All heavy atoms as a GROMACS GRO file, in nm:
protein
  520
    1MET      N    1   0.082  -0.119   0.000
    1MET     CA    2   0.000   0.000   0.000
    1MET      C    3   0.087   0.126   0.000
    1MET      O    4   0.057   0.223  -0.069
    1MET     CB    5  -0.092  -0.005   0.122
    1MET     CG    6  -0.194   0.103   0.126
    1MET     SD    7  -0.308   0.079  -0.007
    1MET     CE    8  -0.430   0.194   0.033
    2ALA      N    9   0.193   0.121   0.080
    2ALA     CA   10   0.283   0.237   0.087
    2ALA      C   11   0.348   0.263  -0.048
    2ALA      O   12   0.359   0.379  -0.092
    2ALA     CB   13   0.389   0.214   0.193
    3ASN      N   14   0.390   0.158  -0.117
    3ASN     CA   15   0.454   0.177  -0.246
    3ASN      C   16   0.355   0.230  -0.350
    3ASN      O   17   0.393   0.308  -0.438
    3ASN     CB   18   0.515   0.045  -0.294
    3ASN     CG   19   0.616   0.066  -0.403
    3ASN    OD1   20   0.686   0.166  -0.403
    3ASN    ND2   21   0.624  -0.027  -0.494
    4PHE      N   22   0.231   0.191  -0.341
    4PHE     CA   23   0.129   0.243  -0.432
    4PHE      C   24   0.113   0.394  -0.414
    4PHE      O   25   0.108   0.469  -0.512
    4PHE     CB   26  -0.004   0.172  -0.407
    4PHE     CG   27  -0.116   0.223  -0.493
    4PHE    CD1   28  -0.121   0.193  -0.628
    4PHE    CD2   29  -0.217   0.301  -0.439
    4PHE    CE1   30  -0.224   0.240  -0.707
    4PHE    CE2   31  -0.320   0.349  -0.517
    4PHE     CZ   32  -0.324   0.318  -0.652
    5VAL      N   33   0.109   0.439  -0.291
    5VAL     CA   34   0.095   0.582  -0.262
    5VAL      C   35   0.219   0.658  -0.311
    5VAL      O   36   0.208   0.765  -0.371
    5VAL     CB   37   0.071   0.605  -0.112
    5VAL    CG1   38   0.079   0.751  -0.076
    5VAL    CG2   39  -0.063   0.546  -0.070
    6ILE      N   40   0.336   0.601  -0.288
    6ILE     CA   41   0.459   0.666  -0.334
    6ILE      C   42   0.464   0.670  -0.486
    6ILE      O   43   0.507   0.770  -0.545
    6ILE     CB   44   0.582   0.593  -0.275
    6ILE    CG1   45   0.587   0.617  -0.124
    6ILE    CG2   46   0.711   0.640  -0.340
    6ILE    CD1   47   0.689   0.533  -0.052
    7ALA      N   48   0.421   0.564  -0.552
    7ALA     CA   49   0.419   0.560  -0.699
    7ALA      C   50   0.322   0.665  -0.754
    7ALA      O   51   0.355   0.732  -0.854
    7ALA     CB   52   0.381   0.422  -0.749
    8LEU      N   53   0.208   0.681  -0.693
    8LEU     CA   54   0.115   0.784  -0.739
    8LEU      C   55   0.173   0.924  -0.717
    8LEU      O   56   0.157   1.012  -0.802
    8LEU     CB   57  -0.019   0.772  -0.666
    8LEU     CG   58  -0.111   0.662  -0.715
    8LEU    CD1   59  -0.241   0.661  -0.634
    8LEU    CD2   60  -0.143   0.678  -0.862
    9GLY      N   61   0.241   0.943  -0.605
    9GLY     CA   62   0.307   1.071  -0.581
    9GLY      C   63   0.416   1.098  -0.683
    9GLY      O   64   0.431   1.212  -0.730
   10GLY      N   65   0.492   0.996  -0.718
   10GLY     CA   66   0.596   1.011  -0.820
   10GLY      C   67   0.537   1.043  -0.956
   10GLY      O   68   0.590   1.126  -1.030
   11ALA      N   69   0.427   0.978  -0.990
   11ALA     CA   70   0.361   1.007  -1.118
   11ALA      C   71   0.310   1.150  -1.121
   11ALA      O   72   0.323   1.220  -1.222
   11ALA     CB   73   0.247   0.909  -1.141
   12GLY      N   74   0.253   1.193  -1.010
   12GLY     CA   75   0.205   1.331  -1.002
   12GLY      C   76   0.319   1.432  -1.012
   12GLY      O   77   0.308   1.534  -1.081
   13LEU      N   78   0.430   1.402  -0.947
   13LEU     CA   79   0.546   1.490  -0.954
   13LEU      C   80   0.600   1.498  -1.096
   13LEU      O   81   0.630   1.607  -1.145
   13LEU     CB   82   0.656   1.440  -0.858
   13LEU     CG   83   0.786   1.519  -0.861
   13LEU    CD1   84   0.763   1.663  -0.817
   13LEU    CD2   85   0.890   1.452  -0.773
   14TYR      N   86   0.609   1.385  -1.164
   14TYR     CA   87   0.658   1.387  -1.303
   14TYR      C   88   0.562   1.464  -1.392
   14TYR      O   89   0.605   1.540  -1.480
   14TYR     CB   90   0.678   1.245  -1.356
   14TYR     CG   91   0.731   1.244  -1.496
   14TYR    CD1   92   0.862   1.282  -1.522
   14TYR    CD2   93   0.650   1.208  -1.604
   14TYR    CE1   94   0.912   1.284  -1.652
   14TYR    CE2   95   0.699   1.209  -1.733
   14TYR     CZ   96   0.830   1.247  -1.757
   14TYR     OH   97   0.877   1.249  -1.884
   15PHE      N   98   0.434   1.446  -1.373
   15PHE     CA   99   0.334   1.518  -1.452
   15PHE      C  100   0.350   1.668  -1.433
   15PHE      O  101   0.348   1.745  -1.530
   15PHE     CB  102   0.194   1.473  -1.412
   15PHE     CG  103   0.084   1.548  -1.480
   15PHE    CD1  104   0.053   1.524  -1.612
   15PHE    CD2  105   0.011   1.643  -1.411
   15PHE    CE1  106  -0.050   1.593  -1.674
   15PHE    CE2  107  -0.091   1.713  -1.472
   15PHE     CZ  108  -0.122   1.688  -1.605
   16LEU      N  109   0.366   1.712  -1.308
   16LEU     CA  110   0.381   1.855  -1.281
   16LEU      C  111   0.515   1.908  -1.333
   16LEU      O  112   0.522   2.021  -1.381
   16LEU     CB  113   0.367   1.881  -1.131
   16LEU     CG  114   0.228   1.857  -1.073
   16LEU    CD1  115   0.231   1.871  -0.921
   16LEU    CD2  116   0.127   1.952  -1.134
   17GLU      N  117   0.621   1.828  -1.322
   17GLU     CA  118   0.751   1.869  -1.375
   17GLU      C  119   0.746   1.880  -1.527
   17GLU      O  120   0.798   1.975  -1.584
   17GLU     CB  121   0.858   1.768  -1.335
   17GLU     CG  122   0.906   1.780  -1.194
   17GLU     CD  123   1.019   1.881  -1.178
   17GLU    OE1  124   1.079   1.924  -1.277
   17GLU    OE2  125   1.045   1.916  -1.062
   18LYS      N  126   0.689   1.781  -1.592
   18LYS     CA  127   0.683   1.779  -1.738
   18LYS      C  128   0.599   1.895  -1.792
   18LYS      O  129   0.632   1.954  -1.894
   18LYS     CB  130   0.625   1.645  -1.785
   18LYS     CG  131   0.620   1.628  -1.933
   18LYS     CD  132   0.755   1.598  -1.989
   18LYS     CE  133   0.739   1.562  -2.136
   18LYS     NZ  134   0.864   1.557  -2.204
   19GLY      N  135   0.493   1.930  -1.720
   19GLY     CA  136   0.408   2.040  -1.761
   19GLY      C  137   0.464   2.177  -1.730
   19GLY      O  138   0.411   2.278  -1.775
   20GLY      N  139   0.571   2.183  -1.654
   20GLY     CA  140   0.632   2.310  -1.621
   20GLY      C  141   0.568   2.382  -1.504
   20GLY      O  142   0.597   2.498  -1.479
   21HIS      N  143   0.480   2.315  -1.432
   21HIS     CA  144   0.412   2.377  -1.318
   21HIS      C  145   0.501   2.383  -1.195
   21HIS      O  146   0.487   2.472  -1.112
   21HIS     CB  147   0.283   2.301  -1.284
   21HIS     CG  148   0.187   2.294  -1.400
   21HIS    ND1  149   0.119   2.404  -1.445
   21HIS    CD2  150   0.151   2.191  -1.479
   21HIS    CE1  151   0.043   2.369  -1.547
   21HIS    NE2  152   0.060   2.239  -1.569
   22VAL      N  153   0.590   2.286  -1.182
   22VAL     CA  154   0.678   2.274  -1.066
   22VAL      C  155   0.820   2.250  -1.116
   22VAL      O  156   0.839   2.183  -1.217
   22VAL     CB  157   0.634   2.155  -0.976
   22VAL    CG1  158   0.728   2.136  -0.860
   22VAL    CG2  159   0.493   2.175  -0.926
   23SER      N  160   0.916   2.303  -1.046
   23SER     CA  161   1.056   2.277  -1.080
   23SER      C  162   1.131   2.242  -0.952
   23SER      O  163   1.196   2.327  -0.892
   23SER     CB  164   1.118   2.398  -1.148
   23SER     OG  165   1.251   2.372  -1.181
   24LEU      N  166   1.121   2.117  -0.911
   24LEU     CA  167   1.187   2.071  -0.789
   24LEU      C  168   1.311   1.988  -0.817
   24LEU      O  169   1.413   2.001  -0.750
   24LEU     CB  170   1.089   1.987  -0.706
   24LEU     CG  171   0.968   2.057  -0.648
   24LEU    CD1  172   0.876   1.957  -0.583
   24LEU    CD2  173   1.012   2.160  -0.548
   25ILE      N  174   1.303   1.900  -0.913
   25ILE     CA  175   1.409   1.803  -0.937
   25ILE      C  176   1.534   1.870  -0.993
   25ILE      O  177   1.646   1.839  -0.952
   25ILE     CB  178   1.360   1.690  -1.027
   25ILE    CG1  179   1.244   1.618  -0.959
   25ILE    CG2  180   1.472   1.592  -1.060
   25ILE    CD1  181   1.176   1.515  -1.044
   26GLY      N  182   1.517   1.961  -1.086
   26GLY     CA  183   1.631   2.029  -1.147
   26GLY      C  184   1.717   2.104  -1.046
   26GLY      O  185   1.838   2.081  -1.038
   27PRO      N  186   1.659   2.193  -0.967
   27PRO     CA  187   1.741   2.264  -0.869
   27PRO      C  188   1.799   2.174  -0.759
   27PRO      O  189   1.910   2.199  -0.711
   27PRO     CB  190   1.645   2.365  -0.808
   27PRO     CG  191   1.536   2.382  -0.906
   27PRO     CD  192   1.526   2.249  -0.978
   28LEU      N  193   1.728   2.070  -0.720
   28LEU     CA  194   1.776   1.984  -0.612
   28LEU      C  195   1.888   1.889  -0.657
   28LEU      O  196   1.986   1.869  -0.584
   28LEU     CB  197   1.661   1.902  -0.553
   28LEU     CG  198   1.560   1.977  -0.468
   28LEU    CD1  199   1.448   1.884  -0.426
   28LEU    CD2  200   1.627   2.038  -0.347
   29PHE      N  201   1.872   1.830  -0.775
   29PHE     CA  202   1.965   1.726  -0.818
   29PHE      C  203   2.045   1.762  -0.943
   29PHE      O  204   2.130   1.685  -0.986
   29PHE     CB  205   1.890   1.595  -0.842
   29PHE     CG  206   1.819   1.546  -0.720
   29PHE    CD1  207   1.680   1.554  -0.711
   29PHE    CD2  208   1.890   1.493  -0.614
   29PHE    CE1  209   1.614   1.510  -0.598
   29PHE    CE2  210   1.825   1.449  -0.501
   29PHE     CZ  211   1.687   1.457  -0.492
   30GLY      N  212   2.018   1.876  -1.003
   30GLY     CA  213   2.092   1.918  -1.121
   30GLY      C  214   2.057   1.842  -1.247
   30GLY      O  215   2.133   1.840  -1.342
   31VAL      N  216   1.941   1.781  -1.249
   31VAL     CA  217   1.896   1.704  -1.366
   31VAL      C  218   1.793   1.787  -1.440
   31VAL      O  219   1.694   1.831  -1.383
   31VAL     CB  220   1.834   1.569  -1.321
   31VAL    CG1  221   1.782   1.493  -1.439
   31VAL    CG2  222   1.935   1.489  -1.243
   32GLU      N  223   1.817   1.809  -1.569
   32GLU     CA  224   1.725   1.895  -1.646
   32GLU      C  225   1.648   1.820  -1.755
   32GLU      O  226   1.542   1.864  -1.795
   32GLU     CB  227   1.802   2.011  -1.710
   32GLU     CG  228   1.860   2.106  -1.608
   32GLU     CD  229   1.754   2.172  -1.520
   32GLU    OE1  230   1.641   2.196  -1.568
   32GLU    OE2  231   1.784   2.197  -1.402
   33HIS      N  232   1.698   1.709  -1.802
   33HIS     CA  233   1.631   1.634  -1.908
   33HIS      C  234   1.513   1.558  -1.849
   33HIS      O  235   1.522   1.501  -1.741
   33HIS     CB  236   1.729   1.538  -1.976
   33HIS     CG  237   1.677   1.482  -2.104
   33HIS    ND1  238   1.602   1.368  -2.109
   33HIS    CD2  239   1.687   1.527  -2.231
   33HIS    CE1  240   1.569   1.343  -2.235
   33HIS    NE2  241   1.620   1.438  -2.310
   34SER      N  242   1.401   1.554  -1.922
   34SER     CA  243   1.279   1.494  -1.867
   34SER      C  244   1.294   1.344  -1.842
   34SER      O  245   1.240   1.291  -1.745
   34SER     CB  246   1.160   1.520  -1.958
   34SER     OG  247   1.176   1.457  -2.082
   35TYR      N  248   1.367   1.273  -1.930
   35TYR     CA  249   1.384   1.129  -1.909
   35TYR      C  250   1.478   1.101  -1.791
   35TYR      O  251   1.463   1.001  -1.723
   35TYR     CB  252   1.436   1.060  -2.034
   35TYR     CG  253   1.331   1.048  -2.142
   35TYR    CD1  254   1.358   1.084  -2.273
   35TYR    CD2  255   1.204   1.002  -2.112
   35TYR    CE1  256   1.262   1.073  -2.371
   35TYR    CE2  257   1.107   0.990  -2.209
   35TYR     CZ  258   1.136   1.026  -2.338
   35TYR     OH  259   1.041   1.016  -2.435
   36ALA      N  260   1.573   1.189  -1.768
   36ALA     CA  261   1.660   1.174  -1.651
   36ALA      C  262   1.580   1.197  -1.523
   36ALA      O  263   1.601   1.128  -1.422
   36ALA     CB  264   1.777   1.271  -1.659
   37LYS      N  265   1.488   1.291  -1.526
   37LYS     CA  266   1.399   1.314  -1.412
   37LYS      C  267   1.311   1.191  -1.388
   37LYS      O  268   1.293   1.148  -1.273
   37LYS     CB  269   1.310   1.436  -1.435
   37LYS     CG  270   1.385   1.566  -1.435
   37LYS     CD  271   1.292   1.681  -1.464
   37LYS     CE  272   1.366   1.812  -1.474
   37LYS     NZ  273   1.276   1.925  -1.502
   38LEU      N  274   1.258   1.135  -1.496
   38LEU     CA  275   1.174   1.016  -1.485
   38LEU      C  276   1.254   0.898  -1.428
   38LEU      O  277   1.204   0.824  -1.344
   38LEU     CB  278   1.116   0.980  -1.621
   38LEU     CG  279   1.025   0.858  -1.626
   38LEU    CD1  280   0.904   0.878  -1.537
   38LEU    CD2  281   0.981   0.831  -1.770
   39LEU      N  282   1.378   0.884  -1.471
   39LEU     CA  283   1.464   0.778  -1.419
   39LEU      C  284   1.488   0.796  -1.269
   39LEU      O  285   1.479   0.700  -1.193
   39LEU     CB  286   1.597   0.775  -1.493
   39LEU     CG  287   1.698   0.671  -1.445
   39LEU    CD1  288   1.644   0.531  -1.466
   39LEU    CD2  289   1.830   0.690  -1.517
   40GLY      N  290   1.515   0.918  -1.228
   40GLY     CA  291   1.535   0.945  -1.085
   40GLY      C  292   1.412   0.914  -1.002
   40GLY      O  293   1.421   0.854  -0.895
   41ILE      N  294   1.297   0.955  -1.051
   41ILE     CA  295   1.172   0.928  -0.980
   41ILE      C  296   1.147   0.778  -0.972
   41ILE      O  297   1.108   0.725  -0.868
   41ILE     CB  298   1.054   1.001  -1.048
   41ILE    CG1  299   1.068   1.152  -1.030
   41ILE    CG2  300   0.921   0.954  -0.993
   41ILE    CD1  301   0.970   1.233  -1.114
   42THR      N  302   1.171   0.708  -1.083
   42THR     CA  303   1.150   0.564  -1.087
   42THR      C  304   1.244   0.491  -0.991
   42THR      O  305   1.201   0.398  -0.921
   42THR     CB  306   1.171   0.511  -1.231
   42THR    OG1  307   1.083   0.581  -1.318
   42THR    CG2  308   1.144   0.363  -1.239
   43LEU      N  309   1.370   0.531  -0.986
   43LEU     CA  310   1.464   0.469  -0.893
   43LEU      C  311   1.424   0.494  -0.748
   43LEU      O  312   1.437   0.406  -0.663
   43LEU     CB  313   1.606   0.519  -0.920
   43LEU     CG  314   1.669   0.470  -1.049
   43LEU    CD1  315   1.805   0.536  -1.071
   43LEU    CD2  316   1.680   0.320  -1.051
   44PHE      N  317   1.373   0.615  -0.720
   44PHE     CA  318   1.326   0.645  -0.585
   44PHE      C  319   1.206   0.556  -0.549
   44PHE      O  320   1.200   0.502  -0.438
   44PHE     CB  321   1.287   0.792  -0.572
   44PHE     CG  322   1.228   0.826  -0.439
   44PHE    CD1  323   1.310   0.841  -0.328
   44PHE    CD2  324   1.091   0.839  -0.422
   44PHE    CE1  325   1.258   0.870  -0.204
   44PHE    CE2  326   1.037   0.869  -0.300
   44PHE     CZ  327   1.120   0.884  -0.189
   45ILE      N  328   1.113   0.538  -0.641
   45ILE     CA  329   0.997   0.454  -0.616
   45ILE      C  330   1.039   0.308  -0.594
   45ILE      O  331   0.989   0.240  -0.504
   45ILE     CB  332   0.896   0.465  -0.732
   45ILE    CG1  333   0.834   0.605  -0.735
   45ILE    CG2  334   0.786   0.360  -0.722
   45ILE    CD1  335   0.753   0.635  -0.859
   46LEU      N  336   1.134   0.261  -0.675
   46LEU     CA  337   1.184   0.125  -0.659
   46LEU      C  338   1.251   0.106  -0.523
   46LEU      O  339   1.224   0.008  -0.453
   46LEU     CB  340   1.283   0.093  -0.771
   46LEU     CG  341   1.347  -0.046  -0.768
   46LEU    CD1  342   1.240  -0.152  -0.788
   46LEU    CD2  343   1.453  -0.056  -0.875
   47ALA      N  344   1.335   0.201  -0.484
   47ALA     CA  345   1.402   0.192  -0.354
   47ALA      C  346   1.302   0.197  -0.240
   47ALA      O  347   1.312   0.121  -0.143
   47ALA     CB  348   1.504   0.304  -0.340
   48ALA      N  349   1.203   0.284  -0.250
   48ALA     CA  350   1.100   0.293  -0.146
   48ALA      C  351   1.020   0.164  -0.136
   48ALA      O  352   0.986   0.120  -0.026
   48ALA     CB  353   1.007   0.411  -0.174
   49GLY      N  354   0.993   0.101  -0.249
   49GLY     CA  355   0.921  -0.026  -0.247
   49GLY      C  356   1.002  -0.137  -0.182
   49GLY      O  357   0.949  -0.215  -0.103
   50LEU      N  358   1.130  -0.142  -0.213
   50LEU     CA  359   1.216  -0.244  -0.152
   50LEU      C  360   1.230  -0.222  -0.002
   50LEU      O  361   1.227  -0.317   0.077
   50LEU     CB  362   1.353  -0.244  -0.218
   50LEU     CG  363   1.356  -0.294  -0.362
   50LEU    CD1  364   1.494  -0.271  -0.424
   50LEU    CD2  365   1.318  -0.440  -0.370
   51ILE      N  366   1.242  -0.097   0.039
   51ILE     CA  367   1.254  -0.066   0.182
   51ILE      C  368   1.125  -0.099   0.255
   51ILE      O  369   1.127  -0.160   0.363
   51ILE     CB  370   1.294   0.081   0.202
   51ILE    CG1  371   1.438   0.101   0.157
   51ILE    CG2  372   1.276   0.125   0.347
   51ILE    CD1  373   1.481   0.246   0.147
   52SER      N  374   1.011  -0.063   0.197
   52SER     CA  375   0.883  -0.092   0.264
   52SER      C  376   0.858  -0.243   0.271
   52SER      O  377   0.804  -0.293   0.370
   52SER     CB  378   0.767  -0.020   0.196
   52SER     OG  379   0.750  -0.067   0.064
   53PHE      N  380   0.899  -0.316   0.168
   53PHE     CA  381   0.886  -0.462   0.170
   53PHE      C  382   0.971  -0.522   0.281
   53PHE      O  383   0.926  -0.609   0.356
   53PHE     CB  384   0.926  -0.520   0.034
   53PHE     CG  385   0.917  -0.669   0.026
   53PHE    CD1  386   0.793  -0.731   0.016
   53PHE    CD2  387   1.030  -0.746   0.028
   53PHE    CE1  388   0.783  -0.869   0.008
   53PHE    CE2  389   1.022  -0.884   0.020
   53PHE     CZ  390   0.898  -0.945   0.010
   54THR      N  391   1.095  -0.474   0.293
   54THR     CA  392   1.186  -0.524   0.397
   54THR      C  393   1.131  -0.493   0.536
   54THR      O  394   1.135  -0.578   0.626
   54THR     CB  395   1.325  -0.463   0.380
   54THR    OG1  396   1.372  -0.494   0.248
   54THR    CG2  397   1.423  -0.517   0.483
   55LEU      N  398   1.081  -0.373   0.555
   55LEU     CA  399   1.023  -0.337   0.685
   55LEU      C  400   0.901  -0.422   0.716
   55LEU      O  401   0.879  -0.461   0.831
   55LEU     CB  402   0.989  -0.188   0.689
   55LEU     CG  403   1.109  -0.093   0.688
   55LEU    CD1  404   1.060   0.051   0.679
   55LEU    CD2  405   1.196  -0.114   0.809
   56GLY      N  406   0.822  -0.452   0.614
   56GLY     CA  407   0.706  -0.539   0.634
   56GLY      C  408   0.745  -0.680   0.673
   56GLY      O  409   0.682  -0.743   0.758
   57LEU      N  410   0.851  -0.732   0.612
   57LEU     CA  411   0.899  -0.865   0.649
   57LEU      C  412   0.951  -0.867   0.792
   57LEU      O  413   0.927  -0.964   0.866
   57LEU     CB  414   1.011  -0.910   0.554
   57LEU     CG  415   0.969  -0.958   0.416
   57LEU    CD1  416   1.092  -0.996   0.335
   57LEU    CD2  417   0.873  -1.074   0.424
   58ARG      N  418   1.022  -0.762   0.831
   58ARG     CA  419   1.073  -0.757   0.968
   58ARG      C  420   0.958  -0.750   1.069
   58ARG      O  421   0.964  -0.813   1.174
   58ARG     CB  422   1.165  -0.638   0.986
   58ARG     CG  423   1.299  -0.657   0.925
   58ARG     CD  424   1.390  -0.544   0.960
   58ARG     NE  425   1.522  -0.568   0.905
   58ARG     CZ  426   1.625  -0.491   0.930
   58ARG    NH1  427   1.612  -0.386   1.007
   58ARG    NH2  428   1.742  -0.519   0.878
   59ALA      N  429   0.857  -0.672   1.038
   59ALA     CA  430   0.743  -0.661   1.129
   59ALA      C  431   0.671  -0.794   1.140
   59ALA      O  432   0.630  -0.836   1.249
   59ALA     CB  433   0.648  -0.552   1.080
   60ARG      N  434   0.656  -0.864   1.027
   60ARG     CA  435   0.590  -0.994   1.029
   60ARG      C  436   0.672  -1.096   1.107
   60ARG      O  437   0.618  -1.176   1.182
   60ARG     CB  438   0.566  -1.043   0.888
   60ARG     CG  439   0.496  -1.178   0.884
   60ARG     CD  440   0.467  -1.221   0.746
   60ARG     NE  441   0.352  -1.142   0.700
   60ARG     CZ  442   0.293  -1.162   0.585
   60ARG    NH1  443   0.336  -1.254   0.504
   60ARG    NH2  444   0.190  -1.089   0.549
   61ALA      N  445   0.804  -1.092   1.092
   61ALA     CA  446   0.891  -1.185   1.164
   61ALA      C  447   0.887  -1.158   1.314
   61ALA      O  448   0.883  -1.250   1.395
   61ALA     CB  449   1.034  -1.175   1.114
   62ALA      N  450   0.885  -1.030   1.352
   62ALA     CA  451   0.876  -0.996   1.494
   62ALA      C  452   0.743  -1.040   1.551
   62ALA      O  453   0.738  -1.088   1.666
   62ALA     CB  454   0.894  -0.845   1.512
   63LEU      N  455   0.637  -1.028   1.476
   63LEU     CA  456   0.506  -1.071   1.522
   63LEU      C  457   0.502  -1.222   1.536
   63LEU      O  458   0.444  -1.275   1.632
   63LEU     CB  459   0.398  -1.025   1.424
   63LEU     CG  460   0.255  -1.059   1.459
   63LEU    CD1  461   0.215  -0.990   1.589
   63LEU    CD2  462   0.161  -1.020   1.348
   64ALA      N  463   0.566  -1.295   1.445
   64ALA     CA  464   0.568  -1.441   1.453
   64ALA      C  465   0.647  -1.488   1.575
   64ALA      O  466   0.606  -1.583   1.642
   64ALA     CB  467   0.629  -1.499   1.326
   65VAL      N  468   0.756  -1.422   1.606
   65VAL     CA  469   0.835  -1.457   1.723
   65VAL      C  470   0.757  -1.430   1.850
   65VAL      O  471   0.755  -1.511   1.943
   65VAL     CB  472   0.970  -1.381   1.723
   65VAL    CG1  473   1.041  -1.395   1.856
   65VAL    CG2  474   1.056  -1.431   1.611
   66THR      N  475   0.688  -1.317   1.854
   66THR     CA  476   0.607  -1.281   1.971
   66THR      C  477   0.492  -1.379   1.989
   66THR      O  478   0.461  -1.420   2.101
   66THR     CB  479   0.551  -1.138   1.957
   66THR    OG1  480   0.661  -1.050   1.932
   66THR    CG2  481   0.478  -1.095   2.081
   67THR      N  482   0.429  -1.419   1.881
   67THR     CA  483   0.317  -1.511   1.887
   67THR      C  484   0.362  -1.651   1.930
   67THR      O  485   0.293  -1.719   2.006
   67THR     CB  486   0.245  -1.518   1.752
   67THR    OG1  487   0.214  -1.386   1.710
   67THR    CG2  488   0.120  -1.601   1.759
   68LYS      N  489   0.479  -1.695   1.886
   68LYS     CA  490   0.532  -1.826   1.923
   68LYS      C  491   0.568  -1.832   2.072
   68LYS      O  492   0.559  -1.936   2.132
   68LYS     CB  493   0.658  -1.857   1.843
   68LYS     CG  494   0.634  -1.930   1.718
   68LYS     CD  495   0.768  -1.971   1.658
   68LYS     CE  496   0.746  -2.049   1.532
   68LYS     NZ  497   0.873  -2.086   1.470
   69ALA      N  498   0.609  -1.721   2.128
   69ALA     CA  499   0.654  -1.721   2.268
   69ALA      C  500   0.539  -1.739   2.365
   69ALA      O  501   0.559  -1.779   2.479
   69ALA     CB  502   0.727  -1.589   2.297
   70ARG      N  503   0.418  -1.711   2.322
   70ARG     CA  504   0.302  -1.728   2.411
   70ARG      C  505   0.269  -1.875   2.429
   70ARG      O  506   0.278  -1.955   2.336
   70ARG     CB  507   0.180  -1.656   2.354
   70ARG     CG  508   0.198  -1.508   2.353
   70ARG     CD  509   0.073  -1.442   2.303
   70ARG     NE  510   0.095  -1.297   2.297
   70ARG     CZ  511   0.009  -1.214   2.248
   70ARG    NH1  512  -0.106  -1.258   2.198
   70ARG    NH2  513   0.034  -1.085   2.246
   71PRO      N  514   0.226  -1.913   2.550
   71PRO     CA  515   0.194  -2.056   2.574
   71PRO      C  516   0.063  -2.098   2.514
   71PRO      O  517  -0.027  -2.036   2.490
   71PRO     CB  518   0.188  -2.066   2.726
   71PRO     CG  519   0.178  -1.929   2.779
   71PRO     CD  520   0.223  -1.836   2.670
   0.00000   0.00000   0.00000
């Protein structure tokens, strides 16, 4: 669910950047080409998905350990 929200935010950011309504990526990262901006947004979404997946696995493992310890 978290990755879906982040992906929608990334799509919205790219849409606003491409339309010229917002200019965040260029000044922050020095990237001016639209495909380079899209690549950066995509890599961020991928990393956020992997991190959220890992955190979800850790939470599930901690819950399984806690549940096993009960008599």
